[in-house]
CHARMM-style PDB file with segment names, atoms N, HN, CA, C and O in Angstrom:
ATOM      1  N   GLU     1       5.731  -9.170 -15.819  1.00  0.00      PROA
ATOM      2  CA  GLU     1       4.648  -9.673 -16.642  1.00  0.00      PROA
ATOM      3  C   GLU     1       3.417  -8.783 -16.601  1.00  0.00      PROA
ATOM      4  O   GLU     1       2.743  -8.615 -17.617  1.00  0.00      PROA
ATOM      5  N   THR     2       3.109  -8.204 -15.431  1.00  0.00      PROA
ATOM      6  HN  THR     2       3.657  -8.341 -14.605  1.00  0.00      PROA
ATOM      7  CA  THR     2       1.912  -7.380 -15.337  1.00  0.00      PROA
ATOM      8  C   THR     2       2.230  -5.896 -15.380  1.00  0.00      PROA
ATOM      9  O   THR     2       1.325  -5.066 -15.290  1.00  0.00      PROA
ATOM     10  N   GLY     3       3.489  -5.556 -15.515  1.00  0.00      PROA
ATOM     11  HN  GLY     3       4.224  -6.230 -15.588  1.00  0.00      PROA
ATOM     12  CA  GLY     3       3.874  -4.153 -15.644  1.00  0.00      PROA
ATOM     13  C   GLY     3       3.989  -3.458 -14.305  1.00  0.00      PROA
ATOM     14  O   GLY     3       3.314  -3.822 -13.342  1.00  0.00      PROA
ATOM     15  N   SER     4       4.845  -2.459 -14.251  1.00  0.00      PROA
ATOM     16  HN  SER     4       5.393  -2.164 -15.033  1.00  0.00      PROA
ATOM     17  CA  SER     4       4.989  -1.693 -13.016  1.00  0.00      PROA
ATOM     18  C   SER     4       4.065  -0.494 -13.058  1.00  0.00      PROA
ATOM     19  O   SER     4       3.765   0.053 -14.119  1.00  0.00      PROA
ATOM     20  N   GLU     5       3.620  -0.100 -11.867  1.00  0.00      PROA
ATOM     21  HN  GLU     5       3.864  -0.544 -11.006  1.00  0.00      PROA
ATOM     22  CA  GLU     5       2.716   1.044 -11.772  1.00  0.00      PROA
ATOM     23  C   GLU     5       3.483   2.288 -11.358  1.00  0.00      PROA
ATOM     24  O   GLU     5       3.215   3.381 -11.856  1.00  0.00      PROA
ATOM     25  N   ASP     6       4.444   2.124 -10.442  1.00  0.00      PROA
ATOM     26  HN  ASP     6       4.662   1.236 -10.038  1.00  0.00      PROA
ATOM     27  CA  ASP     6       5.197   3.278  -9.949  1.00  0.00      PROA
ATOM     28  C   ASP     6       6.552   2.800  -9.439  1.00  0.00      PROA
ATOM     29  O   ASP     6       6.753   1.612  -9.190  1.00  0.00      PROA
ATOM     30  N   ILE     7       7.475   3.742  -9.287  1.00  0.00      PROA
ATOM     31  HN  ILE     7       7.312   4.708  -9.490  1.00  0.00      PROA
ATOM     32  CA  ILE     7       8.818   3.428  -8.790  1.00  0.00      PROA
ATOM     33  C   ILE     7       9.287   4.592  -7.917  1.00  0.00      PROA
ATOM     34  O   ILE     7       9.001   5.756  -8.197  1.00  0.00      PROA
ATOM     35  N   ASP     8      10.014   4.246  -6.852  1.00  0.00      PROA
ATOM     36  HN  ASP     8      10.246   3.300  -6.625  1.00  0.00      PROA
ATOM     37  CA  ASP     8      10.628   5.257  -5.991  1.00  0.00      PROA
ATOM     38  C   ASP     8      12.072   4.824  -5.763  1.00  0.00      PROA
ATOM     39  O   ASP     8      12.326   3.716  -5.292  1.00  0.00      PROA
ATOM     40  N   ILE     9      13.009   5.698  -6.096  1.00  0.00      PROA
ATOM     41  HN  ILE     9      12.802   6.599  -6.478  1.00  0.00      PROA
ATOM     42  CA  ILE     9      14.430   5.369  -5.989  1.00  0.00      PROA
ATOM     43  C   ILE     9      15.040   6.165  -4.840  1.00  0.00      PROA
ATOM     44  O   ILE     9      14.945   7.392  -4.796  1.00  0.00      PROA
ATOM     45  N   LEU    10      15.668   5.444  -3.911  1.00  0.00      PROA
ATOM     46  HN  LEU    10      15.746   4.447  -3.947  1.00  0.00      PROA
ATOM     47  CA  LEU    10      16.325   6.074  -2.770  1.00  0.00      PROA
ATOM     48  C   LEU    10      17.695   6.601  -3.180  1.00  0.00      PROA
ATOM     49  O   LEU    10      18.253   6.144  -4.177  1.00  0.00      PROA
ATOM     50  N   PRO    11      18.252   7.559  -2.427  1.00  0.00      PROA
ATOM     51  CA  PRO    11      19.575   8.096  -2.759  1.00  0.00      PROA
ATOM     52  C   PRO    11      20.674   7.030  -2.797  1.00  0.00      PROA
ATOM     53  O   PRO    11      21.682   7.220  -3.476  1.00  0.00      PROA
ATOM     54  N   ASN    12      20.500   5.908  -2.078  1.00  0.00      PROA
ATOM     55  HN  ASN    12      19.681   5.754  -1.526  1.00  0.00      PROA
ATOM     56  CA  ASN    12      21.524   4.861  -2.058  1.00  0.00      PROA
ATOM     57  C   ASN    12      21.418   3.902  -3.242  1.00  0.00      PROA
ATOM     58  O   ASN    12      22.192   2.950  -3.335  1.00  0.00      PROA
ATOM     59  N   GLY    13      20.460   4.143  -4.155  1.00  0.00      PROA
ATOM     60  HN  GLY    13      19.831   4.916  -4.080  1.00  0.00      PROA
ATOM     61  CA  GLY    13      20.353   3.325  -5.351  1.00  0.00      PROA
ATOM     62  C   GLY    13      19.358   2.177  -5.277  1.00  0.00      PROA
ATOM     63  O   GLY    13      19.212   1.428  -6.244  1.00  0.00      PROA
ATOM     64  N   LEU    14      18.669   2.022  -4.146  1.00  0.00      PROA
ATOM     65  HN  LEU    14      18.787   2.630  -3.361  1.00  0.00      PROA
ATOM     66  CA  LEU    14      17.633   0.994  -4.049  1.00  0.00      PROA
ATOM     67  C   LEU    14      16.335   1.535  -4.637  1.00  0.00      PROA
ATOM     68  O   LEU    14      15.914   2.649  -4.325  1.00  0.00      PROA
ATOM     69  N   ALA    15      15.712   0.735  -5.484  1.00  0.00      PROA
ATOM     70  HN  ALA    15      16.054  -0.171  -5.737  1.00  0.00      PROA
ATOM     71  CA  ALA    15      14.468   1.135  -6.130  1.00  0.00      PROA
ATOM     72  C   ALA    15      13.343   0.217  -5.667  1.00  0.00      PROA
ATOM     73  O   ALA    15      13.491  -1.005  -5.676  1.00  0.00      PROA
ATOM     74  N   PHE    16      12.221   0.805  -5.263  1.00  0.00      PROA
ATOM     75  HN  PHE    16      12.101   1.798  -5.256  1.00  0.00      PROA
ATOM     76  CA  PHE    16      11.022   0.062  -4.893  1.00  0.00      PROA
ATOM     77  C   PHE    16      10.012   0.255  -6.011  1.00  0.00      PROA
ATOM     78  O   PHE    16       9.755   1.378  -6.444  1.00  0.00      PROA
ATOM     79  N   ILE    17       9.442  -0.849  -6.475  1.00  0.00      PROA
ATOM     80  HN  ILE    17       9.650  -1.761  -6.123  1.00  0.00      PROA
ATOM     81  CA  ILE    17       8.548  -0.827  -7.632  1.00  0.00      PROA
ATOM     82  C   ILE    17       7.217  -1.463  -7.260  1.00  0.00      PROA
ATOM     83  O   ILE    17       7.186  -2.583  -6.750  1.00  0.00      PROA
ATOM     84  N   SER    18       6.113  -0.755  -7.510  1.00  0.00      PROA
ATOM     85  HN  SER    18       6.138   0.155  -7.924  1.00  0.00      PROA
ATOM     86  CA  SER    18       4.793  -1.357  -7.300  1.00  0.00      PROA
ATOM     87  C   SER    18       4.316  -1.910  -8.637  1.00  0.00      PROA
ATOM     88  O   SER    18       4.556  -1.320  -9.690  1.00  0.00      PROA
ATOM     89  N   SER    19       3.637  -3.051  -8.578  1.00  0.00      PROA
ATOM     90  HN  SER    19       3.441  -3.530  -7.723  1.00  0.00      PROA
ATOM     91  CA  SER    19       3.229  -3.731  -9.798  1.00  0.00      PROA
ATOM     92  C   SER    19       1.902  -4.457  -9.590  1.00  0.00      PROA
ATOM     93  O   SER    19       1.561  -4.863  -8.479  1.00  0.00      PROA
ATOM     94  N   GLY    20       1.171  -4.606 -10.678  1.00  0.00      PROA
ATOM     95  HN  GLY    20       1.447  -4.276 -11.580  1.00  0.00      PROA
ATOM     96  CA  GLY    20      -0.051  -5.403 -10.630  1.00  0.00      PROA
ATOM     97  C   GLY    20      -1.323  -4.611 -10.412  1.00  0.00      PROA
ATOM     98  O   GLY    20      -2.324  -5.179  -9.975  1.00  0.00      PROA
ATOM     99  N   LEU    21      -1.321  -3.320 -10.699  1.00  0.00      PROA
ATOM    100  HN  LEU    21      -0.507  -2.858 -11.053  1.00  0.00      PROA
ATOM    101  CA  LEU    21      -2.529  -2.512 -10.520  1.00  0.00      PROA
ATOM    102  C   LEU    21      -3.655  -3.014 -11.408  1.00  0.00      PROA
ATOM    103  O   LEU    21      -3.480  -3.243 -12.605  1.00  0.00      PROA
ATOM    104  N   LYS    22      -4.802  -3.176 -10.793  1.00  0.00      PROA
ATOM    105  HN  LYS    22      -4.944  -2.990  -9.821  1.00  0.00      PROA
ATOM    106  CA  LYS    22      -6.012  -3.527 -11.548  1.00  0.00      PROA
ATOM    107  C   LYS    22      -6.944  -2.335 -11.457  1.00  0.00      PROA
ATOM    108  O   LYS    22      -7.312  -1.903 -10.364  1.00  0.00      PROA
ATOM    109  N   TYR    23      -7.320  -1.812 -12.602  1.00  0.00      PROA
ATOM    110  HN  TYR    23      -7.021  -2.163 -13.489  1.00  0.00      PROA
ATOM    111  CA  TYR    23      -8.119  -0.594 -12.663  1.00  0.00      PROA
ATOM    112  C   TYR    23      -9.281  -0.824 -13.616  1.00  0.00      PROA
ATOM    113  O   TYR    23      -9.079  -1.342 -14.714  1.00  0.00      PROA
ATOM    114  N   PRO    24     -10.494  -0.449 -13.221  1.00  0.00      PROA
ATOM    115  CA  PRO    24     -11.651  -0.669 -14.086  1.00  0.00      PROA
ATOM    116  C   PRO    24     -11.452  -0.057 -15.476  1.00  0.00      PROA
ATOM    117  O   PRO    24     -11.052   1.100 -15.606  1.00  0.00      PROA
ATOM    118  N   GLY    25     -11.736  -0.845 -16.500  1.00  0.00      PROA
ATOM    119  HN  GLY    25     -12.061  -1.785 -16.394  1.00  0.00      PROA
ATOM    120  CA  GLY    25     -11.637  -0.360 -17.864  1.00  0.00      PROA
ATOM    121  C   GLY    25     -10.281  -0.560 -18.510  1.00  0.00      PROA
ATOM    122  O   GLY    25     -10.134  -0.342 -19.712  1.00  0.00      PROA
ATOM    123  N   ILE    26      -9.285  -0.971 -17.733  1.00  0.00      PROA
ATOM    124  HN  ILE    26      -9.404  -1.148 -16.756  1.00  0.00      PROA
ATOM    125  CA  ILE    26      -7.958  -1.210 -18.276  1.00  0.00      PROA
ATOM    126  C   ILE    26      -7.683  -2.707 -18.228  1.00  0.00      PROA
ATOM    127  O   ILE    26      -7.851  -3.344 -17.188  1.00  0.00      PROA
ATOM    128  N   LYS    27      -7.259  -3.264 -19.358  1.00  0.00      PROA
ATOM    129  HN  LYS    27      -7.122  -2.747 -20.203  1.00  0.00      PROA
ATOM    130  CA  LYS    27      -7.000  -4.702 -19.446  1.00  0.00      PROA
ATOM    131  C   LYS    27      -5.865  -5.101 -18.505  1.00  0.00      PROA
ATOM    132  O   LYS    27      -4.819  -4.454 -18.465  1.00  0.00      PROA
ATOM    133  N   SER    28      -6.086  -6.167 -17.754  1.00  0.00      PROA
ATOM    134  HN  SER    28      -6.936  -6.693 -17.786  1.00  0.00      PROA
ATOM    135  CA  SER    28      -5.058  -6.707 -16.877  1.00  0.00      PROA
ATOM    136  C   SER    28      -4.466  -7.954 -17.526  1.00  0.00      PROA
ATOM    137  O   SER    28      -5.204  -8.826 -17.985  1.00  0.00      PROA
ATOM    138  N   LEU    29      -3.137  -8.043 -17.565  1.00  0.00      PROA
ATOM    139  HN  LEU    29      -2.538  -7.335 -17.192  1.00  0.00      PROA
ATOM    140  CA  LEU    29      -2.474  -9.204 -18.147  1.00  0.00      PROA
ATOM    141  C   LEU    29      -2.502 -10.408 -17.207  1.00  0.00      PROA
ATOM    142  O   LEU    29      -2.285 -11.539 -17.641  1.00  0.00      PROA
ATOM    143  N   ALA    30      -2.764 -10.173 -15.936  1.00  0.00      PROA
ATOM    144  HN  ALA    30      -2.940  -9.254 -15.584  1.00  0.00      PROA
ATOM    145  CA  ALA    30      -2.834 -11.253 -14.943  1.00  0.00      PROA
ATOM    146  C   ALA    30      -3.948 -10.936 -13.956  1.00  0.00      PROA
ATOM    147  O   ALA    30      -3.670 -10.586 -12.809  1.00  0.00      PROA
ATOM    148  N   PRO    31      -5.204 -11.053 -14.379  1.00  0.00      PROA
ATOM    149  CA  PRO    31      -6.331 -10.629 -13.532  1.00  0.00      PROA
ATOM    150  C   PRO    31      -6.464 -11.393 -12.222  1.00  0.00      PROA
ATOM    151  O   PRO    31      -7.042 -10.871 -11.270  1.00  0.00      PROA
ATOM    152  N   ASP    32      -5.947 -12.612 -12.147  1.00  0.00      PROA
ATOM    153  HN  ASP    32      -5.477 -13.037 -12.921  1.00  0.00      PROA
ATOM    154  CA  ASP    32      -6.076 -13.404 -10.929  1.00  0.00      PROA
ATOM    155  C   ASP    32      -4.848 -13.336 -10.018  1.00  0.00      PROA
ATOM    156  O   ASP    32      -4.831 -13.945  -8.948  1.00  0.00      PROA
ATOM    157  N   LYS    33      -3.830 -12.601 -10.440  1.00  0.00      PROA
ATOM    158  HN  LYS    33      -3.844 -12.106 -11.309  1.00  0.00      PROA
ATOM    159  CA  LYS    33      -2.596 -12.501  -9.661  1.00  0.00      PROA
ATOM    160  C   LYS    33      -2.637 -11.230  -8.804  1.00  0.00      PROA
ATOM    161  O   LYS    33      -2.976 -10.159  -9.309  1.00  0.00      PROA
ATOM    162  N   PRO    34      -2.293 -11.337  -7.499  1.00  0.00      PROA
ATOM    163  CA  PRO    34      -2.285 -10.132  -6.658  1.00  0.00      PROA
ATOM    164  C   PRO    34      -1.130  -9.206  -7.030  1.00  0.00      PROA
ATOM    165  O   PRO    34      -0.185  -9.611  -7.707  1.00  0.00      PROA
ATOM    166  N   GLY    35      -1.221  -7.977  -6.582  1.00  0.00      PROA
ATOM    167  HN  GLY    35      -1.989  -7.648  -6.032  1.00  0.00      PROA
ATOM    168  CA  GLY    35      -0.149  -7.021  -6.814  1.00  0.00      PROA
ATOM    169  C   GLY    35       1.097  -7.392  -6.030  1.00  0.00      PROA
ATOM    170  O   GLY    35       1.050  -8.232  -5.132  1.00  0.00      PROA
ATOM    171  N   GLU    36       2.199  -6.768  -6.370  1.00  0.00      PROA
ATOM    172  HN  GLU    36       2.237  -6.085  -7.100  1.00  0.00      PROA
ATOM    173  CA  GLU    36       3.475  -7.053  -5.707  1.00  0.00      PROA
ATOM    174  C   GLU    36       4.290  -5.779  -5.551  1.00  0.00      PROA
ATOM    175  O   GLU    36       4.058  -4.780  -6.232  1.00  0.00      PROA
ATOM    176  N   ILE    37       5.255  -5.840  -4.634  1.00  0.00      PROA
ATOM    177  HN  ILE    37       5.444  -6.651  -4.080  1.00  0.00      PROA
ATOM    178  CA  ILE    37       6.269  -4.804  -4.490  1.00  0.00      PROA
ATOM    179  C   ILE    37       7.608  -5.466  -4.780  1.00  0.00      PROA
ATOM    180  O   ILE    37       7.917  -6.523  -4.230  1.00  0.00      PROA
ATOM    181  N   PHE    38       8.395  -4.847  -5.640  1.00  0.00      PROA
ATOM    182  HN  PHE    38       8.144  -3.989  -6.087  1.00  0.00      PROA
ATOM    183  CA  PHE    38       9.706  -5.373  -6.011  1.00  0.00      PROA
ATOM    184  C   PHE    38      10.792  -4.437  -5.500  1.00  0.00      PROA
ATOM    185  O   PHE    38      10.557  -3.244  -5.306  1.00  0.00      PROA
ATOM    186  N   LEU    39      11.982  -4.986  -5.285  1.00  0.00      PROA
ATOM    187  HN  LEU    39      12.174  -5.955  -5.443  1.00  0.00      PROA
ATOM    188  CA  LEU    39      13.160  -4.225  -4.901  1.00  0.00      PROA
ATOM    189  C   LEU    39      14.226  -4.460  -5.962  1.00  0.00      PROA
ATOM    190  O   LEU    39      14.448  -5.593  -6.389  1.00  0.00      PROA
ATOM    191  N   MET    40      14.886  -3.380  -6.387  1.00  0.00      PROA
ATOM    192  HN  MET    40      14.705  -2.460  -6.040  1.00  0.00      PROA
ATOM    193  CA  MET    40      15.964  -3.486  -7.364  1.00  0.00      PROA
ATOM    194  C   MET    40      17.131  -2.636  -6.868  1.00  0.00      PROA
ATOM    195  O   MET    40      16.955  -1.466  -6.527  1.00  0.00      PROA
ATOM    196  N   ASP    41      18.311  -3.226  -6.831  1.00  0.00      PROA
ATOM    197  HN  ASP    41      18.454  -4.177  -7.107  1.00  0.00      PROA
ATOM    198  CA  ASP    41      19.515  -2.505  -6.429  1.00  0.00      PROA
ATOM    199  C   ASP    41      20.208  -1.997  -7.695  1.00  0.00      PROA
ATOM    200  O   ASP    41      20.839  -2.764  -8.422  1.00  0.00      PROA
ATOM    201  N   LEU    42      20.081  -0.714  -7.941  1.00  0.00      PROA
ATOM    202  HN  LEU    42      19.568  -0.092  -7.350  1.00  0.00      PROA
ATOM    203  CA  LEU    42      20.630  -0.116  -9.164  1.00  0.00      PROA
ATOM    204  C   LEU    42      22.151   0.012  -9.129  1.00  0.00      PROA
ATOM    205  O   LEU    42      22.755   0.431 -10.116  1.00  0.00      PROA
ATOM    206  N   ASN    43      22.783  -0.346  -7.999  1.00  0.00      PROA
ATOM    207  HN  ASN    43      22.293  -0.687  -7.197  1.00  0.00      PROA
ATOM    208  CA  ASN    43      24.240  -0.327  -7.898  1.00  0.00      PROA
ATOM    209  C   ASN    43      24.870  -1.593  -8.467  1.00  0.00      PROA
ATOM    210  O   ASN    43      26.076  -1.626  -8.708  1.00  0.00      PROA
ATOM    211  N   GLU    44      24.082  -2.620  -8.682  1.00  0.00      PROA
ATOM    212  HN  GLU    44      23.102  -2.593  -8.486  1.00  0.00      PROA
ATOM    213  CA  GLU    44      24.598  -3.877  -9.210  1.00  0.00      PROA
ATOM    214  C   GLU    44      24.900  -3.752 -10.705  1.00  0.00      PROA
ATOM    215  O   GLU    44      24.308  -2.926 -11.400  1.00  0.00      PROA
ATOM    216  N   ASN    45      25.829  -4.582 -11.191  1.00  0.00      PROA
ATOM    217  HN  ASN    45      26.311  -5.253 -10.627  1.00  0.00      PROA
ATOM    218  CA  ASN    45      26.168  -4.571 -12.616  1.00  0.00      PROA
ATOM    219  C   ASN    45      24.983  -4.970 -13.484  1.00  0.00      PROA
ATOM    220  O   ASN    45      24.748  -4.365 -14.530  1.00  0.00      PROA
ATOM    221  N   ASN    46      24.244  -5.973 -13.061  1.00  0.00      PROA
ATOM    222  HN  ASN    46      24.435  -6.465 -12.211  1.00  0.00      PROA
ATOM    223  CA  ASN    46      23.060  -6.439 -13.780  1.00  0.00      PROA
ATOM    224  C   ASN    46      21.865  -6.439 -12.834  1.00  0.00      PROA
ATOM    225  O   ASN    46      21.441  -7.499 -12.375  1.00  0.00      PROA
ATOM    226  N   PRO    47      21.316  -5.261 -12.537  1.00  0.00      PROA
ATOM    227  CA  PRO    47      20.221  -5.215 -11.560  1.00  0.00      PROA
ATOM    228  C   PRO    47      19.001  -5.997 -12.045  1.00  0.00      PROA
ATOM    229  O   PRO    47      18.672  -6.000 -13.231  1.00  0.00      PROA
ATOM    230  N   ARG    48      18.340  -6.658 -11.093  1.00  0.00      PROA
ATOM    231  HN  ARG    48      18.607  -6.655 -10.129  1.00  0.00      PROA
ATOM    232  CA  ARG    48      17.111  -7.357 -11.417  1.00  0.00      PROA
ATOM    233  C   ARG    48      16.118  -7.129 -10.293  1.00  0.00      PROA
ATOM    234  O   ARG    48      16.499  -6.995  -9.131  1.00  0.00      PROA
ATOM    235  N   ALA    49      14.861  -7.087 -10.643  1.00  0.00      PROA
ATOM    236  HN  ALA    49      14.551  -7.196 -11.587  1.00  0.00      PROA
ATOM    237  CA  ALA    49      13.802  -6.867  -9.664  1.00  0.00      PROA
ATOM    238  C   ALA    49      13.516  -8.159  -8.916  1.00  0.00      PROA
ATOM    239  O   ALA    49      13.345  -9.216  -9.524  1.00  0.00      PROA
ATOM    240  N   VAL    50      13.467  -8.065  -7.587  1.00  0.00      PROA
ATOM    241  HN  VAL    50      13.607  -7.207  -7.094  1.00  0.00      PROA
ATOM    242  CA  VAL    50      13.181  -9.204  -6.725  1.00  0.00      PROA
ATOM    243  C   VAL    50      11.899  -8.896  -5.957  1.00  0.00      PROA
ATOM    244  O   VAL    50      11.782  -7.843  -5.330  1.00  0.00      PROA
ATOM    245  N   SER    51      10.950  -9.809  -6.008  1.00  0.00      PROA
ATOM    246  HN  SER    51      11.046 -10.665  -6.516  1.00  0.00      PROA
ATOM    247  CA  SER    51       9.688  -9.620  -5.302  1.00  0.00      PROA
ATOM    248  C   SER    51       9.921  -9.657  -3.799  1.00  0.00      PROA
ATOM    249  O   SER    51      10.575 -10.567  -3.290  1.00  0.00      PROA
ATOM    250  N   LEU    52       9.385  -8.666  -3.089  1.00  0.00      PROA
ATOM    251  HN  LEU    52       8.854  -7.926  -3.503  1.00  0.00      PROA
ATOM    252  CA  LEU    52       9.519  -8.643  -1.642  1.00  0.00      PROA
ATOM    253  C   LEU    52       8.448  -9.510  -1.005  1.00  0.00      PROA
ATOM    254  O   LEU    52       7.309  -9.553  -1.470  1.00  0.00      PROA
ATOM    255  N   ARG    53       8.819 -10.192   0.052  1.00  0.00      PROA
ATOM    256  HN  ARG    53       9.745 -10.157   0.429  1.00  0.00      PROA
ATOM    257  CA  ARG    53       7.888 -11.041   0.788  1.00  0.00      PROA
ATOM    258  C   ARG    53       7.019 -10.162   1.680  1.00  0.00      PROA
ATOM    259  O   ARG    53       7.517  -9.261   2.355  1.00  0.00      PROA
ATOM    260  N   VAL    54       5.728 -10.430   1.677  1.00  0.00      PROA
ATOM    261  HN  VAL    54       5.323 -11.163   1.129  1.00  0.00      PROA
ATOM    262  CA  VAL    54       4.790  -9.646   2.474  1.00  0.00      PROA
ATOM    263  C   VAL    54       4.502 -10.380   3.783  1.00  0.00      PROA
ATOM    264  O   VAL    54       4.419 -11.608   3.806  1.00  0.00      PROA
ATOM    265  N   SER    55       4.352  -9.624   4.868  1.00  0.00      PROA
ATOM    266  HN  SER    55       4.420  -8.627   4.849  1.00  0.00      PROA
ATOM    267  CA  SER    55       4.114 -10.194   6.190  1.00  0.00      PROA
ATOM    268  C   SER    55       2.885 -11.080   6.244  1.00  0.00      PROA
ATOM    269  O   SER    55       1.921 -10.880   5.504  1.00  0.00      PROA
ATOM    270  N   ARG    56       2.933 -12.058   7.127  1.00  0.00      PROA
ATOM    271  HN  ARG    56       3.716 -12.221   7.728  1.00  0.00      PROA
ATOM    272  CA  ARG    56       1.765 -12.913   7.363  1.00  0.00      PROA
ATOM    273  C   ARG    56       0.611 -12.062   7.864  1.00  0.00      PROA
ATOM    274  O   ARG    56       0.811 -11.044   8.526  1.00  0.00      PROA
ATOM    275  N   GLY    57      -0.598 -12.496   7.538  1.00  0.00      PROA
ATOM    276  HN  GLY    57      -0.760 -13.324   7.000  1.00  0.00      PROA
ATOM    277  CA  GLY    57      -1.780 -11.781   7.990  1.00  0.00      PROA
ATOM    278  C   GLY    57      -2.218 -10.683   7.040  1.00  0.00      PROA
ATOM    279  O   GLY    57      -3.293 -10.108   7.213  1.00  0.00      PROA
ATOM    280  N   PHE    58      -1.400 -10.383   6.039  1.00  0.00      PROA
ATOM    281  HN  PHE    58      -0.527 -10.850   5.899  1.00  0.00      PROA
ATOM    282  CA  PHE    58      -1.747  -9.357   5.059  1.00  0.00      PROA
ATOM    283  C   PHE    58      -2.629  -9.989   3.986  1.00  0.00      PROA
ATOM    284  O   PHE    58      -2.338 -11.095   3.529  1.00  0.00      PROA
ATOM    285  N   ASP    59      -3.687  -9.318   3.580  1.00  0.00      PROA
ATOM    286  HN  ASP    59      -3.923  -8.420   3.951  1.00  0.00      PROA
ATOM    287  CA  ASP    59      -4.617  -9.849   2.582  1.00  0.00      PROA
ATOM    288  C   ASP    59      -4.031  -9.664   1.182  1.00  0.00      PROA
ATOM    289  O   ASP    59      -4.307  -8.669   0.510  1.00  0.00      PROA
ATOM    290  N   LEU    60      -3.223 -10.630   0.752  1.00  0.00      PROA
ATOM    291  HN  LEU    60      -2.999 -11.438   1.298  1.00  0.00      PROA
ATOM    292  CA  LEU    60      -2.586 -10.542  -0.568  1.00  0.00      PROA
ATOM    293  C   LEU    60      -3.585 -10.621  -1.710  1.00  0.00      PROA
ATOM    294  O   LEU    60      -3.368 -10.018  -2.761  1.00  0.00      PROA
ATOM    295  N   ALA    61      -4.674 -11.352  -1.522  1.00  0.00      PROA
ATOM    296  HN  ALA    61      -4.851 -11.841  -0.668  1.00  0.00      PROA
ATOM    297  CA  ALA    61      -5.648 -11.528  -2.597  1.00  0.00      PROA
ATOM    298  C   ALA    61      -6.229 -10.204  -3.071  1.00  0.00      PROA
ATOM    299  O   ALA    61      -6.580 -10.063  -4.243  1.00  0.00      PROA
ATOM    300  N   SER    62      -6.333  -9.238  -2.175  1.00  0.00      PROA
ATOM    301  HN  SER    62      -6.048  -9.352  -1.223  1.00  0.00      PROA
ATOM    302  CA  SER    62      -6.905  -7.943  -2.554  1.00  0.00      PROA
ATOM    303  C   SER    62      -5.839  -6.857  -2.703  1.00  0.00      PROA
ATOM    304  O   SER    62      -6.178  -5.683  -2.855  1.00  0.00      PROA
ATOM    305  N   PHE    63      -4.557  -7.229  -2.662  1.00  0.00      PROA
ATOM    306  HN  PHE    63      -4.282  -8.183  -2.538  1.00  0.00      PROA
ATOM    307  CA  PHE    63      -3.486  -6.242  -2.776  1.00  0.00      PROA
ATOM    308  C   PHE    63      -3.460  -5.679  -4.187  1.00  0.00      PROA
ATOM    309  O   PHE    63      -3.251  -6.412  -5.154  1.00  0.00      PROA
ATOM    310  N   ASN    64      -3.671  -4.387  -4.300  1.00  0.00      PROA
ATOM    311  HN  ASN    64      -3.840  -3.791  -3.515  1.00  0.00      PROA
ATOM    312  CA  ASN    64      -3.795  -3.702  -5.578  1.00  0.00      PROA
ATOM    313  C   ASN    64      -3.022  -2.373  -5.494  1.00  0.00      PROA
ATOM    314  O   ASN    64      -3.633  -1.305  -5.433  1.00  0.00      PROA
ATOM    315  N   PRO    65      -1.669  -2.439  -5.490  1.00  0.00      PROA
ATOM    316  CA  PRO    65      -0.886  -1.221  -5.235  1.00  0.00      PROA
ATOM    317  C   PRO    65      -1.019  -0.181  -6.352  1.00  0.00      PROA
ATOM    318  O   PRO    65      -0.902  -0.482  -7.539  1.00  0.00      PROA
ATOM    319  N   HSD    66      -1.267   1.042  -5.917  1.00  0.00      PROA
ATOM    320  HN  HSD    66      -1.362   1.286  -4.952  1.00  0.00      PROA
ATOM    321  CA  HSD    66      -1.359   2.170  -6.850  1.00  0.00      PROA
ATOM    322  C   HSD    66      -0.442   3.259  -6.320  1.00  0.00      PROA
ATOM    323  O   HSD    66      -0.817   4.020  -5.428  1.00  0.00      PROA
ATOM    324  N   GLY    67       0.746   3.328  -6.869  1.00  0.00      PROA
ATOM    325  HN  GLY    67       1.050   2.709  -7.594  1.00  0.00      PROA
ATOM    326  CA  GLY    67       1.743   4.285  -6.414  1.00  0.00      PROA
ATOM    327  C   GLY    67       2.620   3.676  -5.341  1.00  0.00      PROA
ATOM    328  O   GLY    67       2.331   2.605  -4.806  1.00  0.00      PROA
ATOM    329  N   ILE    68       3.690   4.377  -5.040  1.00  0.00      PROA
ATOM    330  HN  ILE    68       3.925   5.247  -5.474  1.00  0.00      PROA
ATOM    331  CA  ILE    68       4.582   3.953  -3.947  1.00  0.00      PROA
ATOM    332  C   ILE    68       5.420   5.173  -3.570  1.00  0.00      PROA
ATOM    333  O   ILE    68       5.779   5.988  -4.420  1.00  0.00      PROA
ATOM    334  N   SER    69       5.722   5.278  -2.285  1.00  0.00      PROA
ATOM    335  HN  SER    69       5.431   4.615  -1.595  1.00  0.00      PROA
ATOM    336  CA  SER    69       6.616   6.330  -1.832  1.00  0.00      PROA
ATOM    337  C   SER    69       7.379   5.791  -0.623  1.00  0.00      PROA
ATOM    338  O   SER    69       6.945   4.838   0.025  1.00  0.00      PROA
ATOM    339  N   THR    70       8.496   6.401  -0.336  1.00  0.00      PROA
ATOM    340  HN  THR    70       8.848   7.175  -0.862  1.00  0.00      PROA
ATOM    341  CA  THR    70       9.314   5.979   0.786  1.00  0.00      PROA
ATOM    342  C   THR    70       9.526   7.159   1.724  1.00  0.00      PROA
ATOM    343  O   THR    70       9.416   8.320   1.329  1.00  0.00      PROA
ATOM    344  N   TYR    71       9.832   6.835   2.969  1.00  0.00      PROA
ATOM    345  HN  TYR    71       9.921   5.892   3.290  1.00  0.00      PROA
ATOM    346  CA  TYR    71      10.140   7.845   3.968  1.00  0.00      PROA
ATOM    347  C   TYR    71      11.487   7.469   4.573  1.00  0.00      PROA
ATOM    348  O   TYR    71      11.664   6.342   5.035  1.00  0.00      PROA
ATOM    349  N   THR    72      12.423   8.385   4.576  1.00  0.00      PROA
ATOM    350  HN  THR    72      12.279   9.300   4.200  1.00  0.00      PROA
ATOM    351  CA  THR    72      13.732   8.158   5.171  1.00  0.00      PROA
ATOM    352  C   THR    72      13.861   9.036   6.396  1.00  0.00      PROA
ATOM    353  O   THR    72      13.693  10.253   6.317  1.00  0.00      PROA
ATOM    354  N   ASP    73      14.161   8.423   7.529  1.00  0.00      PROA
ATOM    355  HN  ASP    73      14.298   7.434   7.593  1.00  0.00      PROA
ATOM    356  CA  ASP    73      14.284   9.151   8.800  1.00  0.00      PROA
ATOM    357  C   ASP    73      15.752   9.417   9.073  1.00  0.00      PROA
ATOM    358  OT1 ASP    73      16.090  10.018  10.093  1.00  0.00      PROA
TER     359      ASP     73
END
């Protein structure tokens, strides 16, 4: 609903998507909704984005993700 800002796809087909960026001067479709990180498994026949649960104690109200990257060890 609020559009994705960035995506990072791992070699195993898992995609992490940041969404909900609020930027001055750009209209937000959901100004009162915090940002989210979604996971999508591109190996599935009908992949769908699933919102990831954020740890307790994290300030979701001010979460405004801009970009995303992953690190594989």
